[in-house]
BALOBA-1460 file (C-alpha; in Angstrom, 3 decimals):
// residues 373
<rec num="1" residu="m" x="117.958" y="-48.955" z="-65.824"/>
<rec num="2" residu="g" x="114.757" y="-49.646" z="-67.759"/>
<rec num="3" residu="f" x="113.636" y="-47.942" z="-70.943"/>
<rec num="4" residu="m" x="111.747" y="-44.726" z="-70.234"/>
<rec num="5" residu="l" x="109.000" y="-43.643" z="-72.644"/>
<rec num="6" residu="n" x="108.963" y="-40.103" z="-74.008"/>
<rec num="7" residu="p" x="106.830" y="-38.148" z="-71.481"/>
<rec num="8" residu="l" x="105.674" y="-35.813" z="-74.273"/>
<rec num="9" residu="s" x="103.924" y="-38.629" z="-76.148"/>
<rec num="10" residu="q" x="101.850" y="-40.111" z="-73.334"/>
<rec num="11" residu="v" x="98.854" y="-37.765" z="-73.022"/>
<rec num="12" residu="s" x="96.137" y="-37.550" z="-75.675"/>
<rec num="13" residu="l" x="94.651" y="-34.225" z="-76.758"/>
<rec num="14" residu="e" x="91.263" y="-35.465" z="-75.525"/>
<rec num="15" residu="r" x="92.629" y="-35.961" z="-72.004"/>
<rec num="16" residu="l" x="94.578" y="-32.713" z="-72.116"/>
<rec num="17" residu="r" x="91.354" y="-30.818" z="-72.815"/>
<rec num="18" residu="r" x="89.922" y="-32.113" z="-69.545"/>
<rec num="19" residu="r" x="92.583" y="-30.211" z="-67.619"/>
<rec num="20" residu="t" x="91.497" y="-27.042" z="-65.818"/>
<rec num="21" residu="s" x="94.789" y="-25.090" z="-65.716"/>
<rec num="22" residu="v" x="95.125" y="-21.750" z="-67.478"/>
<rec num="23" residu="k" x="96.710" y="-23.323" z="-70.562"/>
<rec num="24" residu="w" x="93.529" y="-25.253" z="-71.288"/>
<rec num="25" residu="r" x="90.973" y="-22.685" z="-70.118"/>
<rec num="26" residu="q" x="92.219" y="-19.418" z="-71.617"/>
<rec num="27" residu="f" x="90.987" y="-20.201" z="-75.147"/>
<rec num="28" residu="p" x="88.003" y="-22.057" z="-76.702"/>
<rec num="29" residu="d" x="88.325" y="-25.782" z="-77.389"/>
<rec num="30" residu="d" x="88.911" y="-25.254" z="-81.111"/>
<rec num="31" residu="v" x="92.216" y="-23.491" z="-80.347"/>
<rec num="32" residu="l" x="95.486" y="-25.384" z="-79.900"/>
<rec num="33" residu="p" x="97.144" y="-23.766" z="-76.850"/>
<rec num="34" residu="l" x="100.908" y="-23.501" z="-77.292"/>
<rec num="35" residu="w" x="101.421" y="-20.272" z="-75.387"/>
<rec num="36" residu="v" x="102.010" y="-20.482" z="-71.625"/>
<rec num="37" residu="a" x="105.052" y="-22.385" z="-70.281"/>
<rec num="38" residu="e" x="103.238" y="-25.515" z="-69.185"/>
<rec num="39" residu="m" x="104.070" y="-28.934" z="-70.643"/>
<rec num="40" residu="d" x="101.633" y="-31.591" z="-71.829"/>
<rec num="41" residu="v" x="102.987" y="-34.375" z="-69.620"/>
<rec num="42" residu="d" x="101.945" y="-36.506" z="-66.677"/>
<rec num="43" residu="p" x="104.061" y="-36.146" z="-63.538"/>
<rec num="44" residu="a" x="107.018" y="-38.464" z="-63.114"/>
<rec num="45" residu="e" x="106.104" y="-41.526" z="-61.044"/>
<rec num="46" residu="p" x="108.466" y="-40.699" z="-58.130"/>
<rec num="47" residu="i" x="106.774" y="-37.329" z="-57.754"/>
<rec num="48" residu="k" x="103.292" y="-38.837" z="-57.777"/>
<rec num="49" residu="q" x="104.355" y="-41.439" z="-55.234"/>
<rec num="50" residu="a" x="105.881" y="-38.838" z="-52.906"/>
<rec num="51" residu="l" x="102.653" y="-36.843" z="-52.930"/>
<rec num="52" residu="v" x="100.467" y="-39.918" z="-52.429"/>
<rec num="53" residu="d" x="102.655" y="-40.981" z="-49.497"/>
<rec num="54" residu="a" x="102.298" y="-37.520" z="-47.955"/>
<rec num="55" residu="l" x="98.512" y="-37.592" z="-48.339"/>
<rec num="56" residu="e" x="98.203" y="-41.077" z="-46.872"/>
<rec num="57" residu="l" x="100.272" y="-39.926" z="-43.918"/>
<rec num="58" residu="g" x="98.194" y="-36.793" z="-43.518"/>
<rec num="59" residu="d" x="101.387" y="-34.799" z="-43.991"/>
<rec num="60" residu="t" x="99.536" y="-31.655" z="-45.028"/>
<rec num="61" residu="g" x="101.090" y="-29.010" z="-42.787"/>
<rec num="62" residu="y" x="103.785" y="-26.403" z="-43.214"/>
<rec num="63" residu="p" x="107.205" y="-27.083" z="-44.786"/>
<rec num="64" residu="a" x="110.249" y="-27.571" z="-42.563"/>
<rec num="65" residu="g" x="113.883" y="-28.548" z="-42.882"/>
<rec num="66" residu="t" x="116.293" y="-28.472" z="-45.810"/>
<rec num="67" residu="a" x="115.316" y="-31.596" z="-47.777"/>
<rec num="68" residu="y" x="114.553" y="-29.536" z="-50.894"/>
<rec num="69" residu="q" x="117.833" y="-27.604" z="-50.749"/>
<rec num="70" residu="e" x="119.810" y="-30.823" z="-50.178"/>
<rec num="71" residu="a" x="118.083" y="-32.570" z="-53.085"/>
<rec num="72" residu="l" x="118.869" y="-29.618" z="-55.362"/>
<rec num="73" residu="a" x="122.487" y="-29.577" z="-54.172"/>
<rec num="74" residu="a" x="122.922" y="-33.281" z="-54.956"/>
<rec num="75" residu="f" x="121.380" y="-32.758" z="-58.411"/>
<rec num="76" residu="a" x="123.636" y="-29.744" z="-59.059"/>
<rec num="77" residu="r" x="126.730" y="-31.702" z="-58.062"/>
<rec num="78" residu="e" x="125.861" y="-34.643" z="-60.298"/>
<rec num="79" residu="r" x="124.589" y="-32.737" z="-63.329"/>
<rec num="80" residu="w" x="126.626" y="-29.538" z="-63.325"/>
<rec num="81" residu="g" x="129.648" y="-30.299" z="-61.144"/>
<rec num="82" residu="w" x="128.702" y="-27.429" z="-58.862"/>
<rec num="83" residu="d" x="128.723" y="-27.495" z="-55.060"/>
<rec num="84" residu="l" x="125.627" y="-25.515" z="-54.139"/>
<rec num="85" residu="p" x="126.055" y="-23.995" z="-50.645"/>
<rec num="86" residu="v" x="123.078" y="-25.465" z="-48.757"/>
<rec num="87" residu="e" x="123.855" y="-23.266" z="-45.744"/>
<rec num="88" residu="r" x="123.269" y="-20.245" z="-48.000"/>
<rec num="89" residu="a" x="120.053" y="-21.505" z="-49.599"/>
<rec num="90" residu="a" x="116.556" y="-20.458" z="-48.552"/>
<rec num="91" residu="l" x="113.058" y="-21.592" z="-49.466"/>
<rec num="92" residu="v" x="110.885" y="-19.083" z="-51.319"/>
<rec num="93" residu="s" x="107.418" y="-19.486" z="-52.774"/>
<rec num="94" residu="d" x="108.455" y="-19.273" z="-56.425"/>
<rec num="95" residu="v" x="111.185" y="-17.848" z="-58.595"/>
<rec num="96" residu="m" x="109.671" y="-14.449" z="-59.377"/>
<rec num="97" residu="l" x="108.434" y="-13.696" z="-55.870"/>
<rec num="98" residu="g" x="111.853" y="-14.821" z="-54.687"/>
<rec num="99" residu="a" x="113.482" y="-12.448" z="-57.187"/>
<rec num="100" residu="v" x="111.441" y="-9.575" z="-55.766"/>
<rec num="101" residu="e" x="112.669" y="-10.389" z="-52.254"/>
<rec num="102" residu="l" x="116.292" y="-10.566" z="-53.396"/>
<rec num="103" residu="i" x="115.985" y="-7.260" z="-55.257"/>
<rec num="104" residu="k" x="114.646" y="-5.653" z="-52.074"/>
<rec num="105" residu="l" x="117.458" y="-7.266" z="-50.104"/>
<rec num="106" residu="v" x="120.413" y="-5.977" z="-52.138"/>
<rec num="107" residu="s" x="119.146" y="-2.628" z="-53.476"/>
<rec num="108" residu="g" x="117.192" y="0.414" z="-52.418"/>
<rec num="109" residu="p" x="113.727" y="1.759" z="-53.325"/>
<rec num="110" residu="g" x="115.033" y="4.007" z="-56.105"/>
<rec num="111" residu="d" x="117.507" y="1.583" z="-57.649"/>
<rec num="112" residu="p" x="116.645" y="0.291" z="-61.131"/>
<rec num="113" residu="v" x="116.745" y="-3.268" z="-62.429"/>
<rec num="114" residu="i" x="118.563" y="-4.006" z="-65.687"/>
<rec num="115" residu="v" x="117.328" y="-6.784" z="-67.997"/>
<rec num="116" residu="s" x="118.381" y="-8.141" z="-71.392"/>
<rec num="117" residu="p" x="115.368" y="-8.478" z="-73.676"/>
<rec num="118" residu="p" x="113.690" y="-10.207" z="-75.283"/>
<rec num="119" residu="v" x="113.134" y="-11.791" z="-71.883"/>
<rec num="120" residu="y" x="110.480" y="-13.436" z="-69.684"/>
<rec num="121" residu="p" x="107.605" y="-10.883" z="-69.349"/>
<rec num="122" residu="p" x="107.292" y="-11.103" z="-65.519"/>
<rec num="123" residu="f" x="110.764" y="-9.540" z="-65.310"/>
<rec num="124" residu="y" x="108.972" y="-6.330" z="-66.284"/>
<rec num="125" residu="l" x="105.695" y="-6.933" z="-64.442"/>
<rec num="126" residu="f" x="107.144" y="-7.856" z="-61.046"/>
<rec num="127" residu="v" x="109.904" y="-5.244" z="-61.091"/>
<rec num="128" residu="r" x="107.503" y="-2.436" z="-62.010"/>
<rec num="129" residu="s" x="105.005" y="-3.621" z="-59.387"/>
<rec num="130" residu="l" x="107.847" y="-3.180" z="-56.910"/>
<rec num="131" residu="g" x="108.012" y="0.461" z="-58.012"/>
<rec num="132" residu="r" x="111.380" y="0.065" z="-59.744"/>
<rec num="133" residu="a" x="112.434" y="1.281" z="-63.166"/>
<rec num="134" residu="v" x="113.438" y="-1.322" z="-65.743"/>
<rec num="135" residu="i" x="116.471" y="-0.526" z="-67.905"/>
<rec num="136" residu="e" x="117.092" y="-2.595" z="-71.029"/>
<rec num="137" residu="a" x="120.449" y="-3.932" z="-72.222"/>
<rec num="138" residu="p" x="119.171" y="-5.955" z="-75.203"/>
<rec num="139" residu="l" x="120.537" y="-9.235" z="-76.501"/>
<rec num="140" residu="t" x="122.267" y="-9.240" z="-79.869"/>
<rec num="141" residu="n" x="121.419" y="-12.185" z="-82.111"/>
<rec num="142" residu="g" x="119.978" y="-13.947" z="-79.085"/>
<rec num="143" residu="r" x="123.111" y="-13.670" z="-76.937"/>
<rec num="144" residu="l" x="124.314" y="-11.411" z="-74.144"/>
<rec num="145" residu="d" x="125.959" y="-8.358" z="-75.680"/>
<rec num="146" residu="l" x="128.734" y="-7.537" z="-73.226"/>
<rec num="147" residu="g" x="129.437" y="-4.203" z="-74.901"/>
<rec num="148" residu="v" x="125.818" y="-3.119" z="-74.465"/>
<rec num="149" residu="i" x="125.799" y="-4.415" z="-70.884"/>
<rec num="150" residu="e" x="129.052" y="-2.566" z="-70.074"/>
<rec num="151" residu="r" x="127.674" y="0.727" z="-71.435"/>
<rec num="152" residu="t" x="124.431" y="0.243" z="-69.504"/>
<rec num="153" residu="f" x="126.234" y="-0.543" z="-66.258"/>
<rec num="154" residu="r" x="128.541" y="2.442" z="-66.740"/>
<rec num="155" residu="h" x="125.763" y="4.946" z="-67.346"/>
<rec num="156" residu="v" x="123.154" y="3.770" z="-64.850"/>
<rec num="157" residu="k" x="122.631" y="6.345" z="-62.130"/>
<rec num="158" residu="a" x="121.924" y="4.441" z="-58.946"/>
<rec num="159" residu="d" x="123.518" y="3.503" z="-55.651"/>
<rec num="160" residu="r" x="122.851" y="-0.243" z="-55.849"/>
<rec num="161" residu="p" x="121.603" y="-1.323" z="-59.285"/>
<rec num="162" residu="v" x="120.584" y="-4.904" z="-59.995"/>
<rec num="163" residu="y" x="120.937" y="-6.995" z="-63.145"/>
<rec num="164" residu="l" x="118.286" y="-9.689" z="-63.494"/>
<rec num="165" residu="l" x="119.742" y="-12.489" z="-65.601"/>
<rec num="166" residu="c" x="117.778" y="-15.263" z="-67.298"/>
<rec num="167" residu="n" x="120.063" y="-18.343" z="-67.422"/>
<rec num="168" residu="p" x="119.230" y="-20.256" z="-69.647"/>
<rec num="169" residu="q" x="117.396" y="-17.573" z="-71.567"/>
<rec num="170" residu="n" x="113.618" y="-17.465" z="-71.973"/>
<rec num="171" residu="p" x="112.336" y="-17.100" z="-74.724"/>
<rec num="172" residu="t" x="115.372" y="-17.701" z="-76.954"/>
<rec num="173" residu="g" x="116.609" y="-20.890" z="-75.277"/>
<rec num="174" residu="t" x="120.177" y="-19.539" z="-75.337"/>
<rec num="175" residu="v" x="122.594" y="-21.296" z="-72.972"/>
<rec num="176" residu="h" x="125.049" y="-18.668" z="-71.744"/>
<rec num="177" residu="t" x="128.667" y="-19.840" z="-71.852"/>
<rec num="178" residu="a" x="131.158" y="-19.827" z="-68.997"/>
<rec num="179" residu="g" x="133.058" y="-17.101" z="-70.831"/>
<rec num="180" residu="e" x="129.999" y="-14.887" z="-71.218"/>
<rec num="181" residu="l" x="128.968" y="-15.317" z="-67.585"/>
<rec num="182" residu="t" x="132.495" y="-14.730" z="-66.292"/>
<rec num="183" residu="a" x="132.719" y="-11.514" z="-68.313"/>
<rec num="184" residu="l" x="129.315" y="-10.443" z="-66.963"/>
<rec num="185" residu="a" x="130.495" y="-11.089" z="-63.398"/>
<rec num="186" residu="e" x="133.624" y="-8.972" z="-64.004"/>
<rec num="187" residu="l" x="131.511" y="-6.102" z="-65.316"/>
<rec num="188" residu="a" x="129.179" y="-6.402" z="-62.328"/>
<rec num="189" residu="r" x="132.134" y="-6.159" z="-59.922"/>
<rec num="190" residu="t" x="133.627" y="-3.214" z="-61.807"/>
<rec num="191" residu="y" x="130.430" y="-1.175" z="-61.774"/>
<rec num="192" residu="g" x="128.923" y="-2.261" z="-58.455"/>
<rec num="193" residu="v" x="125.961" y="-4.122" z="-59.915"/>
<rec num="194" residu="r" x="124.474" y="-7.118" z="-58.108"/>
<rec num="195" residu="v" x="123.439" y="-9.969" z="-60.402"/>
<rec num="196" residu="i" x="120.406" y="-12.113" z="-59.591"/>
<rec num="197" residu="a" x="120.034" y="-15.108" z="-61.907"/>
<rec num="198" residu="d" x="116.705" y="-16.766" z="-62.685"/>
<rec num="199" residu="e" x="117.834" y="-20.347" z="-63.394"/>
<rec num="200" residu="i" x="114.444" y="-22.065" z="-63.425"/>
<rec num="201" residu="h" x="115.134" y="-23.636" z="-66.849"/>
<rec num="202" residu="a" x="118.537" y="-25.041" z="-65.811"/>
<rec num="203" residu="p" x="117.362" y="-28.697" z="-65.751"/>
<rec num="204" residu="l" x="116.129" y="-28.272" z="-69.333"/>
<rec num="205" residu="v" x="119.502" y="-27.809" z="-71.031"/>
<rec num="206" residu="s" x="120.070" y="-30.335" z="-73.793"/>
<rec num="207" residu="r" x="122.449" y="-33.145" z="-72.897"/>
<rec num="208" residu="s" x="124.705" y="-32.020" z="-75.759"/>
<rec num="209" residu="a" x="125.191" y="-28.599" z="-74.122"/>
<rec num="210" residu="r" x="126.565" y="-27.421" z="-70.769"/>
<rec num="211" residu="f" x="124.714" y="-25.381" z="-68.193"/>
<rec num="212" residu="v" x="126.950" y="-23.061" z="-66.142"/>
<rec num="213" residu="p" x="125.446" y="-21.990" z="-62.791"/>
<rec num="214" residu="y" x="125.948" y="-18.258" z="-62.417"/>
<rec num="215" residu="l" x="127.140" y="-18.622" z="-58.837"/>
<rec num="216" residu="s" x="130.038" y="-20.758" z="-60.070"/>
<rec num="217" residu="v" x="131.585" y="-17.637" z="-61.649"/>
<rec num="218" residu="d" x="130.507" y="-14.762" z="-59.333"/>
<rec num="219" residu="d" x="131.351" y="-14.667" z="-55.636"/>
<rec num="220" residu="q" x="128.738" y="-11.930" z="-55.154"/>
<rec num="221" residu="g" x="126.055" y="-13.664" z="-57.193"/>
<rec num="222" residu="m" x="122.562" y="-14.774" z="-56.216"/>
<rec num="223" residu="c" x="120.269" y="-17.181" z="-58.024"/>
<rec num="224" residu="l" x="116.848" y="-18.787" z="-57.914"/>
<rec num="225" residu="m" x="116.220" y="-22.407" z="-58.878"/>
<rec num="226" residu="s" x="113.219" y="-24.700" z="-58.966"/>
<rec num="227" residu="a" x="111.977" y="-28.032" z="-60.303"/>
<rec num="228" residu="s" x="108.875" y="-26.241" z="-61.558"/>
<rec num="229" residu="k" x="109.748" y="-26.043" z="-65.255"/>
<rec num="230" residu="g" x="111.862" y="-29.192" z="-65.591"/>
<rec num="231" residu="w" x="109.161" y="-31.460" z="-64.156"/>
<rec num="232" residu="n" x="106.031" y="-29.354" z="-64.864"/>
<rec num="233" residu="l" x="105.178" y="-28.575" z="-61.242"/>
<rec num="234" residu="a" x="103.721" y="-25.062" z="-61.407"/>
<rec num="235" residu="a" x="100.751" y="-26.223" z="-59.308"/>
<rec num="236" residu="m" x="103.074" y="-27.081" z="-56.412"/>
<rec num="237" residu="r" x="104.810" y="-23.843" z="-55.538"/>
<rec num="238" residu="a" x="108.319" y="-23.897" z="-54.165"/>
<rec num="239" residu="a" x="111.738" y="-22.578" z="-55.150"/>
<rec num="240" residu="v" x="115.179" y="-22.096" z="-53.665"/>
<rec num="241" residu="a" x="117.161" y="-18.869" z="-53.449"/>
<rec num="242" residu="v" x="120.939" y="-19.322" z="-53.238"/>
<rec num="243" residu="a" x="123.705" y="-16.799" z="-52.579"/>
<rec num="244" residu="n" x="127.488" y="-16.772" z="-52.432"/>
<rec num="245" residu="t" x="127.224" y="-14.190" z="-49.643"/>
<rec num="246" residu="d" x="125.443" y="-14.069" z="-46.290"/>
<rec num="247" residu="d" x="122.687" y="-11.785" z="-47.610"/>
<rec num="248" residu="l" x="119.941" y="-14.417" z="-47.344"/>
<rec num="249" residu="a" x="120.270" y="-14.359" z="-43.556"/>
<rec num="250" residu="r" x="118.480" y="-10.998" z="-43.769"/>
<rec num="251" residu="l" x="115.410" y="-12.356" z="-45.582"/>
<rec num="252" residu="p" x="112.254" y="-11.599" z="-43.578"/>
<rec num="253" residu="e" x="110.869" y="-14.682" z="-41.858"/>
<rec num="254" residu="e" x="107.538" y="-14.403" z="-43.687"/>
<rec num="255" residu="v" x="109.272" y="-15.145" z="-46.999"/>
<rec num="256" residu="s" x="109.733" y="-18.743" z="-45.831"/>
<rec num="257" residu="h" x="105.980" y="-19.046" z="-45.271"/>
<rec num="258" residu="g" x="105.222" y="-18.892" z="-48.996"/>
<rec num="259" residu="p" x="106.304" y="-22.329" z="-50.277"/>
<rec num="260" residu="s" x="103.767" y="-25.143" z="-50.245"/>
<rec num="261" residu="h" x="104.706" y="-28.223" z="-48.224"/>
<rec num="262" residu="f" x="103.506" y="-30.367" z="-51.132"/>
<rec num="263" residu="g" x="105.687" y="-28.200" z="-53.349"/>
<rec num="264" residu="t" x="108.828" y="-28.889" z="-51.342"/>
<rec num="265" residu="i" x="107.994" y="-32.623" z="-51.252"/>
<rec num="266" residu="a" x="107.348" y="-32.787" z="-55.009"/>
<rec num="267" residu="h" x="110.397" y="-30.732" z="-55.974"/>
<rec num="268" residu="a" x="112.719" y="-32.702" z="-53.700"/>
<rec num="269" residu="a" x="111.413" y="-35.944" z="-55.234"/>
<rec num="270" residu="a" x="112.005" y="-34.532" z="-58.726"/>
<rec num="271" residu="f" x="115.627" y="-33.626" z="-58.049"/>
<rec num="272" residu="t" x="116.318" y="-36.867" z="-56.173"/>
<rec num="273" residu="h" x="114.448" y="-39.484" z="-58.202"/>
<rec num="274" residu="g" x="113.329" y="-37.758" z="-61.405"/>
<rec num="275" residu="g" x="116.558" y="-37.926" z="-63.409"/>
<rec num="276" residu="e" x="115.555" y="-40.799" z="-65.684"/>
<rec num="277" residu="w" x="112.235" y="-39.125" z="-66.514"/>
<rec num="278" residu="l" x="114.050" y="-35.840" z="-67.181"/>
<rec num="279" residu="d" x="116.519" y="-37.482" z="-69.554"/>
<rec num="280" residu="a" x="113.641" y="-39.005" z="-71.526"/>
<rec num="281" residu="l" x="112.024" y="-35.566" z="-71.655"/>
<rec num="282" residu="l" x="115.249" y="-33.946" z="-72.881"/>
<rec num="283" residu="d" x="115.486" y="-36.513" z="-75.680"/>
<rec num="284" residu="g" x="111.870" y="-35.815" z="-76.608"/>
<rec num="285" residu="l" x="112.496" y="-32.069" z="-76.681"/>
<rec num="286" residu="d" x="115.511" y="-32.547" z="-78.959"/>
<rec num="287" residu="e" x="113.282" y="-34.490" z="-81.352"/>
<rec num="288" residu="n" x="110.569" y="-31.825" z="-81.171"/>
<rec num="289" residu="r" x="113.061" y="-29.070" z="-82.035"/>
<rec num="290" residu="k" x="114.171" y="-31.021" z="-85.107"/>
<rec num="291" residu="l" x="110.558" y="-31.704" z="-86.063"/>
<rec num="292" residu="l" x="109.558" y="-28.044" z="-85.778"/>
<rec num="293" residu="k" x="112.550" y="-26.969" z="-87.865"/>
<rec num="294" residu="t" x="111.666" y="-29.523" z="-90.573"/>
<rec num="295" residu="l" x="107.992" y="-28.555" z="-90.626"/>
<rec num="296" residu="l" x="108.677" y="-24.820" z="-90.773"/>
<rec num="297" residu="t" x="111.292" y="-25.242" z="-93.502"/>
<rec num="298" residu="e" x="108.763" y="-27.187" z="-95.575"/>
<rec num="299" residu="h" x="105.535" y="-25.311" z="-94.877"/>
<rec num="300" residu="l" x="106.460" y="-21.853" z="-93.536"/>
<rec num="301" residu="p" x="109.976" y="-21.025" z="-94.786"/>
<rec num="302" residu="e" x="109.362" y="-17.302" z="-94.211"/>
<rec num="303" residu="i" x="109.408" y="-17.923" z="-90.433"/>
<rec num="304" residu="g" x="112.866" y="-17.711" z="-88.900"/>
<rec num="305" residu="y" x="113.707" y="-20.410" z="-86.355"/>
<rec num="306" residu="e" x="116.931" y="-21.942" z="-85.106"/>
<rec num="307" residu="p" x="116.627" y="-24.819" z="-82.604"/>
<rec num="308" residu="s" x="118.013" y="-23.855" z="-79.204"/>
<rec num="309" residu="e" x="119.916" y="-25.856" z="-76.598"/>
<rec num="310" residu="a" x="117.527" y="-25.316" z="-73.694"/>
<rec num="311" residu="t" x="113.947" y="-24.871" z="-72.457"/>
<rec num="312" residu="f" x="110.829" y="-26.320" z="-74.056"/>
<rec num="313" residu="l" x="110.193" y="-23.057" z="-75.901"/>
<rec num="314" residu="a" x="110.862" y="-21.959" z="-79.483"/>
<rec num="315" residu="w" x="111.354" y="-18.333" z="-80.527"/>
<rec num="316" residu="l" x="109.938" y="-17.710" z="-83.990"/>
<rec num="317" residu="d" x="110.623" y="-14.665" z="-86.172"/>
<rec num="318" residu="c" x="107.341" y="-14.051" z="-87.997"/>
<rec num="319" residu="r" x="107.971" y="-10.504" z="-89.221"/>
<rec num="320" residu="a" x="107.555" y="-11.641" z="-92.829"/>
<rec num="321" residu="i" x="103.996" y="-12.726" z="-92.025"/>
<rec num="322" residu="s" x="102.528" y="-10.131" z="-89.663"/>
<rec num="323" residu="d" x="103.350" y="-7.264" z="-87.319"/>
<rec num="324" residu="d" x="101.225" y="-9.053" z="-84.712"/>
<rec num="325" residu="p" x="101.710" y="-12.746" z="-85.489"/>
<rec num="326" residu="a" x="100.206" y="-14.020" z="-82.214"/>
<rec num="327" residu="a" x="96.892" y="-12.331" z="-83.043"/>
<rec num="328" residu="f" x="97.182" y="-13.449" z="-86.675"/>
<rec num="329" residu="f" x="97.660" y="-17.133" z="-85.857"/>
<rec num="330" residu="v" x="95.031" y="-17.370" z="-83.125"/>
<rec num="331" residu="e" x="92.389" y="-15.601" z="-85.227"/>
<rec num="332" residu="r" x="93.092" y="-17.259" z="-88.563"/>
<rec num="333" residu="g" x="94.705" y="-20.556" z="-87.569"/>
<rec num="334" residu="k" x="93.269" y="-21.282" z="-84.103"/>
<rec num="335" residu="v" x="96.787" y="-21.665" z="-82.664"/>
<rec num="336" residu="a" x="97.532" y="-19.721" z="-79.479"/>
<rec num="337" residu="l" x="101.135" y="-18.534" z="-79.169"/>
<rec num="338" residu="m" x="102.741" y="-15.993" z="-76.829"/>
<rec num="339" residu="s" x="103.149" y="-12.567" z="-78.402"/>
<rec num="340" residu="g" x="106.746" y="-11.425" z="-78.695"/>
<rec num="341" residu="r" x="105.716" y="-7.888" z="-77.743"/>
<rec num="342" residu="e" x="105.411" y="-9.000" z="-74.130"/>
<rec num="343" residu="f" x="109.136" y="-9.856" z="-73.997"/>
<rec num="344" residu="g" x="110.413" y="-6.293" z="-74.401"/>
<rec num="345" residu="s" x="112.668" y="-4.809" z="-77.073"/>
<rec num="346" residu="g" x="113.441" y="-7.219" z="-79.880"/>
<rec num="347" residu="g" x="110.211" y="-9.125" z="-79.423"/>
<rec num="348" residu="e" x="108.230" y="-7.305" z="-82.084"/>
<rec num="349" residu="g" x="107.034" y="-9.589" z="-84.866"/>
<rec num="350" residu="h" x="107.986" y="-12.725" z="-82.931"/>
<rec num="351" residu="v" x="106.055" y="-15.425" z="-81.094"/>
<rec num="352" residu="r" x="107.016" y="-17.980" z="-78.466"/>
<rec num="353" residu="f" x="105.911" y="-21.494" z="-79.400"/>
<rec num="354" residu="n" x="105.653" y="-24.149" z="-76.666"/>
<rec num="355" residu="l" x="107.461" y="-27.340" z="-77.731"/>
<rec num="356" residu="g" x="106.531" y="-29.194" z="-74.542"/>
<rec num="357" residu="t" x="103.844" y="-31.225" z="-76.225"/>
<rec num="358" residu="s" x="103.428" y="-34.205" z="-78.548"/>
<rec num="359" residu="p" x="104.845" y="-34.375" z="-82.074"/>
<rec num="360" residu="e" x="101.262" y="-34.773" z="-83.303"/>
<rec num="361" residu="i" x="100.153" y="-31.477" z="-81.755"/>
<rec num="362" residu="i" x="103.231" y="-29.674" z="-83.106"/>
<rec num="363" residu="t" x="102.504" y="-31.053" z="-86.573"/>
<rec num="364" residu="e" x="98.860" y="-29.980" z="-86.418"/>
<rec num="365" residu="a" x="99.833" y="-26.517" z="-85.137"/>
<rec num="366" residu="v" x="102.189" y="-25.901" z="-88.062"/>
<rec num="367" residu="r" x="99.561" y="-27.231" z="-90.487"/>
<rec num="368" residu="r" x="97.062" y="-24.706" z="-89.123"/>
<rec num="369" residu="m" x="99.607" y="-21.886" z="-89.161"/>
<rec num="370" residu="a" x="100.515" y="-22.598" z="-92.794"/>
<rec num="371" residu="a" x="96.857" y="-22.733" z="-93.803"/>
<rec num="372" residu="s" x="96.158" y="-19.386" z="-92.143"/>
<rec num="373" residu="r" x="98.261" y="-17.327" z="-94.544"/>
């Protein structure tokens, strides 16, 4: 196996600014954008080649078959020691739209959805757009609080409530343990709650940690997975819903019309041939976490940050600097970060900082943030 360069160090800021995605168009050019969950990388070569091959063949129609599910299953077996049930896996357009379909599948119109904030903002947006109430069972010190979850499950008044789990956790980067997930599954069984796990960041768990698929501990569980975050493929929409039950057989046929054929091709290539690139990325992210910790300790010690074991995101406690640190840093330092307020309870005074970029950009961002005080 040849030496793989760090994917995070291969794209210059000048070339990044030529990109037309939301990350690079939301703010003026004098702002460093470290907000949305999009990495500053070029696609892995096997993914590019798979798409070029499809274009040269004129393979631009609708997706078919189970190549994506089989590629994910092989990856899951190799990386996590988990046998993903391909016969109980279905294509969906993306993780959040898939979550909406699963919520509709296993609960009724008046049933609420429980979440553990601070958590990915679309958990609130999509659930409320569905006309459902969101009930919070907040994290404690960045981890699932099983006592809080048990009390919430016990007191929720609904026929078929749902718990929407983020595994690994966004924005904190927490990797839930087998013990925590097993205890969650036991509570769900006791109180009749169906758990749906968003596991889009699963490929981005540090090699020194262990990702536990939720379905490996809950025989009633459902999950959603994708190569979108691990290989930076948001432009090529596709995801996989998986269940330990036969519920997915009841998904409406139109749900399968959402994924892009290019998406399924790209994601299958990522899971099948993108492992070496991913390992180089994981090493680069480990270095970036250490770098950010060093820089903050030296230049902004009043910001609280502990490097996580997953995702390319950092959760920064900026309450000593401002009540609205995202606005503070973009206005005074020209650094765009995601406001913690959008992540629900516990997000106040925090920002999410995107580590999926070069060490040079991280260094410049912290320099600007320190100078803005």
